[in-house]
C-alpha positions in Angstrom: 13.4 -22.0 -22.1 13.9 -24.4 -25.1 17.3 -25.0 -26.4 18.8 -23.3 -29.6 17.1 -25.5 -32.4 20.6 -26.0 -34.2 21.9 -27.5 -30.8 19.5 -30.5 -30.7 20.4 -33.6 -32.6 17.7 -35.0 -34.8 19.9 -37.4 -36.9 17.6 -40.1 -35.3 15.0 -39.1 -37.1 16.8 -39.0 -40.6 17.5 -42.7 -40.5 14.3 -44.7 -40.3 16.3 -47.6 -41.5 17.9 -47.8 -38.1 15.0 -47.2 -35.8 14.6 -49.8 -33.0 11.7 -52.1 -33.6 9.1 -53.6 -31.1 6.6 -55.9 -31.6 4.2 -54.1 -29.2 4.5 -50.4 -29.4 5.4 -47.6 -32.1 8.9 -45.7 -32.3 8.2 -42.3 -31.1 10.0 -40.9 -34.3 7.6 -42.9 -36.3 4.6 -41.3 -34.4 6.0 -37.5 -35.1 6.0 -38.6 -38.8 2.4 -39.9 -38.9 0.9 -36.9 -36.8 3.1 -34.1 -38.9 1.6 -35.5 -42.2 -1.9 -35.2 -40.6 -1.7 -32.0 -39.0 0.6 -29.9 -41.2 -0.1 -29.4 -44.8 3.6 -28.2 -45.7 5.1 -31.3 -43.6 8.2 -32.8 -45.4 8.5 -36.5 -46.0 12.4 -35.9 -45.2 11.6 -33.0 -42.6 14.0 -34.4 -39.9 16.8 -34.3 -42.5 16.7 -30.7 -43.0 16.6 -30.2 -38.8 20.3 -31.7 -38.9 21.7 -29.4 -41.6 23.9 -26.7 -41.4 22.6 -23.1 -42.0 24.1 -21.8 -45.2 25.7 -18.0 -45.1 24.3 -15.3 -46.5 25.1 -15.0 -50.4 24.3 -12.3 -52.6 21.3 -13.1 -55.6 23.1 -13.6 -59.0 21.2 -10.1 -60.0 23.5 -8.5 -57.5 26.6 -10.3 -58.1 26.3 -9.9 -61.9 25.1 -6.6 -64.0 24.5 -7.0 -67.7 26.3 -10.7 -67.5 29.6 -9.1 -66.1 30.8 -9.9 -62.7 30.5 -7.0 -60.2 34.1 -7.0 -58.7 33.5 -5.8 -54.8 30.9 -8.4 -54.7 33.3 -11.3 -55.8 35.9 -10.2 -54.2 33.7 -10.7 -51.0 31.9 -13.6 -51.8 33.5 -15.7 -54.4 35.6 -17.4 -52.2 32.6 -18.8 -50.2 31.5 -19.8 -53.6 34.5 -21.7 -54.8 34.8 -23.8 -51.3 31.3 -24.9 -51.6 31.5 -25.8 -55.0 34.3 -25.3 -57.1 34.3 -24.4 -60.7 35.6 -27.9 -61.7 33.0 -29.8 -59.8 30.2 -27.5 -61.0 31.4 -28.3 -64.5 31.2 -31.8 -63.8 28.0 -31.8 -62.1 26.7 -29.9 -65.6 28.2 -32.3 -67.8 26.6 -35.3 -65.5 23.4 -33.5 -66.1 23.9 -33.5 -69.8 24.4 -37.2 -70.0 21.3 -37.6 -67.8 19.6 -35.6 -70.4 20.7 -37.5 -73.3 19.8 -40.8 -71.4 16.3 -39.6 -70.7 15.8 -38.7 -74.5 16.8 -41.9 -75.5 20.1 -40.9 -77.1 22.4 -43.2 -75.6 25.6 -42.7 -73.7 28.0 -39.9 -74.9 31.2 -41.3 -74.0 33.2 -38.0 -75.0 30.9 -36.4 -72.4 32.2 -38.9 -69.8 35.9 -37.9 -70.6 35.0 -34.4 -70.0 33.7 -35.5 -66.6 36.6 -37.3 -65.5 39.0 -34.5 -66.7 37.0 -32.1 -64.9 37.4 -33.9 -61.7 40.9 -34.3 -62.2 41.2 -30.3 -62.6 39.4 -30.2 -59.5 41.4 -32.9 -57.4 44.5 -31.1 -58.0 43.1 -27.3 -57.8 43.9 -26.5 -61.3 40.5 -24.7 -61.3 41.5 -22.0 -58.8 41.9 -19.5 -61.2 38.9 -20.0 -63.0 36.1 -17.1 -63.0 32.8 -18.2 -61.2 30.4 -17.7 -63.7 26.5 -16.4 -63.3 25.3 -19.9 -64.0 27.7 -21.1 -61.3 26.5 -18.5 -58.7 22.9 -19.3 -59.3 23.1 -22.9 -58.5 24.9 -22.3 -55.3 22.7 -19.4 -54.6 19.7 -21.7 -55.3 20.6 -24.5 -53.3 21.8 -22.5 -50.0 18.5 -20.8 -50.4 16.3 -23.6 -50.4 18.6 -25.2 -47.5 17.8 -22.5 -45.4 14.2 -22.3 -46.3 14.0 -25.9 -45.3 15.5 -25.4 -42.1 13.3 -22.5 -41.3 10.3 -24.7 -41.9 11.7 -27.6 -39.5 12.5 -25.2 -36.9 8.5 -24.0 -37.0 7.1 -27.2 -37.7 8.8 -29.8 -35.7 8.3 -28.4 -32.4 4.7 -27.9 -32.8 4.3 -31.8 -33.4 6.6 -32.4 -30.3 4.4 -30.3 -28.3 1.2 -32.3 -29.3 2.7 -35.7 -28.5 3.9 -34.3 -25.4 0.7 -33.2 -24.2 -1.0 -36.3 -25.1 1.5 -38.3 -22.9 1.2 -35.9 -20.3 -2.5 -36.4 -20.0 -2.3 -40.4 -20.3 -4.0 -40.4 -23.7 -0.7 -41.9 -25.1 0.4 -44.4 -23.2 4.7 -44.3 -23.6 7.2 -46.9 -22.9 11.0 -46.8 -22.7 13.3 -49.7 -23.9 16.9 -49.9 -22.9 19.2 -49.1 -26.0 20.8 -52.5 -27.4 17.3 -54.3 -26.7 15.2 -55.3 -23.7 11.7 -55.5 -22.2 9.4 -52.2 -22.6 8.9 -50.3 -19.5 5.8 -47.9 -18.6 6.9 -44.3 -18.4 4.7 -42.3 -15.8 2.7 -39.3 -17.2 4.4 -37.3 -14.8 7.6 -37.9 -16.3 6.2 -35.7 -19.3 5.4 -32.8 -17.2 8.7 -31.0 -18.2 10.0 -28.0 -19.4 10.5 -27.2 -22.9 14.4 -27.7 -23.1 14.2 -31.2 -21.7 11.0 -32.1 -24.0 12.7 -30.9 -27.0 15.9 -33.0 -26.2 14.1 -36.0 -25.3 12.0 -35.9 -28.6 14.8 -34.9 -30.9 16.9 -38.0 -29.9 14.1 -40.3 -29.0 15.2 -41.3 -25.9 14.9 -41.0 -22.4 17.6 -41.4 -19.0 14.9 -43.4 -16.7 17.4 -42.1 -13.6 17.5 -38.6 -14.2 14.5 -38.0 -16.7 14.0 -34.4 -15.7 17.5 -33.2 -16.5 17.9 -31.9 -19.9 22.0 -32.8 -20.2 21.4 -36.2 -18.8 22.6 -38.8 -21.5 20.0 -41.1 -23.1 19.6 -44.6 -21.9 16.4 -45.8 -23.4 14.4 -45.5 -26.6 10.8 -44.1 -26.4 8.0 -46.2 -27.6 4.3 -45.1 -28.1 1.2 -47.6 -27.4 0.0 -48.5 -31.4 -3.8 -48.6 -30.5 -3.4 -45.3 -28.5 -1.9 -43.7 -31.5 -4.1 -45.1 -34.0 -6.9 -43.4 -31.9 -5.5 -40.2 -31.7 -4.6 -39.9 -35.0 -8.4 -40.8 -36.1 -9.3 -38.1 -33.3 -6.7 -35.5 -35.1 -8.2 -36.3 -38.6 -11.6 -35.5 -37.7 -10.3 -31.8 -36.4 -8.2 -31.5 -39.2 -10.7 -31.9 -41.4 -12.9 -29.8 -39.6 -10.6 -26.7 -39.5 -9.7 -27.3 -43.3 -13.7 -26.1 -43.5 -13.0 -23.1 -41.5 -13.0 -19.6 -43.3 -9.5 -18.4 -43.6 -8.2 -14.8 -44.0 -8.0 -13.3 -47.2 -4.3 -13.2 -47.2 -3.9 -16.7 -46.3 -5.9 -17.9 -49.1 -4.0 -15.7 -51.7 -0.4 -17.1 -50.4 -1.8 -20.8 -50.7 -3.4 -20.4 -54.0 -0.4 -18.8 -55.4 1.7 -21.4 -54.1 -0.9 -24.2 -55.5 -1.2 -22.5 -58.6 2.5 -22.4 -59.1 2.8 -25.9 -58.2 0.5 -26.9 -61.1 2.3 -24.4 -63.5 5.4 -26.1 -62.6 3.7 -29.3 -63.1 2.8 -28.3 -66.9 6.0 -27.0 -67.5 8.0 -30.2 -66.4 5.2 -32.4 -68.6 6.0 -29.9 -71.8 9.7 -29.5 -71.6 11.8 -31.9 -73.8 14.5 -31.9 -71.8 14.4 -32.0 -67.3 17.2 -29.4 -67.0 16.2 -25.8 -67.7 17.6 -23.9 -64.7 15.8 -23.2 -61.5 16.2 -19.5 -61.7 14.7 -19.8 -65.5 11.6 -21.3 -64.1 11.6 -18.6 -61.4 11.6 -15.7 -63.7 8.9 -17.2 -65.4 6.5 -17.8 -62.9 7.1 -14.1 -61.2 6.2 -12.8 -64.7 3.4 -15.2 -64.4 2.0 -14.9 -61.2 3.5 -11.4 -60.1 5.4 -10.2 -56.9 3.0 -11.9 -55.0 5.1 -15.1 -55.5 8.2 -14.8 -53.2 11.4 -16.7 -53.6 10.6 -19.1 -50.6 7.2 -19.4 -51.6 8.4 -20.3 -55.3 10.8 -22.9 -53.4 7.8 -24.5 -51.6 5.7 -24.8 -55.0 9.0 -26.2 -56.2 9.1 -28.9 -53.7 5.7 -30.0 -54.0 5.9 -30.2 -57.8 8.9 -32.0 -57.7 7.4 -35.0 -55.7 5.8 -36.0 -58.7 8.6 -35.1 -61.0 12.0 -36.3 -59.1 14.4 -35.7 -62.1 13.6 -31.8 -61.7 14.9 -31.6 -58.2 18.5 -30.6 -59.2 18.2 -27.3 -61.4 20.9 -27.1 -63.9 22.3 -25.0 -66.7 19.8 -25.9 -69.7 22.1 -28.0 -72.4 22.4 -26.7 -76.1 19.7 -27.1 -78.3 16.5 -27.8 -75.8 13.7 -25.4 -75.7 13.3 -23.1 -72.8 10.2 -23.0 -70.8 7.3 -21.2 -72.0 
């Protein structure tokens, strides 16, 4: 039985600058990234980073927390403290002011020292907890809600995608098509890992591939502390990547179910539309909520919130200045 995903430590994958190196083989975290990009169209560049994030608690959407631009008292009684603890009113104000400064710099208007002073004032108010009686505005609530929705959506994706790639690599190691090696933590010679040591249960496999390590003295015990890094023969990996690339190309040509085509088409169309909006905007800081509302009007109810986030992630790869949504600064045109 596989362990709970949240109990696994994927932090090694999220820090490639600290990956162990070998002149003879490829570190297994790099192999997982390469295979993930090839096999899964929605694989994220920072996929393992989401695997180590904490899942956010439920938060009612802004449309439930506010009616006619007024706070719904019962909802705020229950959830405003959670919003405040995550992002205080002063911190939210400072974030919005910083985005306005960035918008001015992007437009070539120069640094506004008055806005800089307002940021410092907001930071001080937050530091001394002077904002505890400030109300949670709808823009503030929406900012936190979207961030949490995106975090949970990415965690869901990581939980479904990472085990798929781990399973494929394990199967290749079991059959001997990928020769694997162990190297002591801290350095030393590479030692072959026998294919029989990959004949393991899912819990052992996931833990091994999560921390990219193996305990050579107790290789079949999931709780054994890891002692050696895992590497893969480079020529074997290159060969298998080429084979998988051919198989992936054949699968892409296979006919798909109508609902799958509709979902993918809506997602791709929304991503293309978002990039057009980003290109046309005079300022990058229109709220994500506005984009979503406009996208819903354009593409209909078939575009879910998670589907929009998937399109948003694809679009902001090319327009990174839009990755963090914000309140639209004054005198800036909205989306069309």
